[in-house]
N, C-alpha and C positions, 0 to 999 in steps of 0.2 A: 588566423590563429585557430588551431584545432580545438574542438570542444572537449575539455577534459573533466567537466562536471560529472560527478558520479550519480546524478539523479537518474535512476533507471526505471522507475515505475511510479505511476500516479493513480490514486484510488479515491473515489468519492464514497463516503459513508452516508447513507440516506435511509429514511424510513419507507420511502416509496420508490422502489427500483424501476417500476414501469414508467412513472412520470419522469423520473430522472433520465432514463434511456430515451424517451420521446423528446425531451427538451434538447439534449446534446446532439442527437442525430439530426433534428430539425434545424437547430441553430448553426452547427458547425459541419454538418455533412459527414460526421463520423459514422463508421460502420460498426456493427456489433457482432460478436460471436459468443457462443456459450461453451463452458467447460464444466463437466460433471466433477464435482469435488467430493463425491461420496456422501458421507454423513453430514458434511457441511453444506450440502445442497448444490445448486447450480450457480456458477460464477459468470457474470457477463463482462466481456472485455471490449474496450474501445480500440479502434484503429482508423487511421486515415485510409481512404479507398486504395486498395492494392498494396498496403503496407502491413508490417508486423504490428501486433497490439502494443500500445504504450500505457494502458491503464485499465482500470475496471471499476465495478460497482460492488459495494458491500451492503448487504441488507442489515439495517440497524433494527434488530428485534431482540427483545429480552430486557430484563431488569437492568443490566449493565449499561444500557443506552438511555435510561430514563433521564430526562432533562438535558441530554446532549444534542445540540443542534447538528443538522447535516453539515458536513465539512469535507474538504479535500485533504488527503494525506500524501506525502511523498516518501519515497524510499531511496536511501543511499546504498549503492552497491559496495560491498566490502569483500575482501578475500578471506578473512578470518574473523568471524563475528565475536568469538570469545576474546581475542586480542583487542578488538575495537572496544568492547565493553570495559575492559581493564583501563584503556586510555580515557574513556568517558568518565569513569569513576575517579581516576587520578586527577583529571582536570576539573573536578567539582560537579560533574553531572550525575544523573541518577538513571537507573534502569527501572522503567515503569512496568514493562512486560518482559520477563526473561525470555531468552530464545525459545522458539517453538517451531516445529516442522510444518511447512505448507506442503502437502503431498505433491510430488512431481515438480516442485519448484526449488525448495531449499529451506534454510533457517531464517527466521526474522525475529526482531526484537524492537520494542519501542523504548527509546531513550529520551531524556529531557536534559536540556542544557541548564547551566546555573541561573539563567534568567527566566526559565519556565517554559521555553519553546520546546515542543516535542517533534521528533522525526523518527521514522523507522529505518533500521539497518537491515540489509538483506544479503545473505551469502547464498548465491545460487548453486544448484547442484552441478551445473556445467562449468 
């Protein structure tokens, strides 16, 4: 059976990106590469050796992260983020973070289902 799950990106949010990178590269043999995100700083990506990146590390700094533990986030790929947001709201979900642009990547938004679980939607530029 082909994999049709639209989970397309995985991201760890952590207050210590150096320790995080060391842990996952030592434990799982993941490789890292870095991408300059301009004003947002440098973004570290994870990949299996010889493969495309599958996830990255977000530095948790600033007041918005106060009392938030380190955690993994997953992204669902969508074709039309505005249309998906309408569906989320009609189904009883909430938009926690409205769509915003990730440079050279696309639009993303954080939504929450009626039970309180959150997940990111992402509409890629390609």
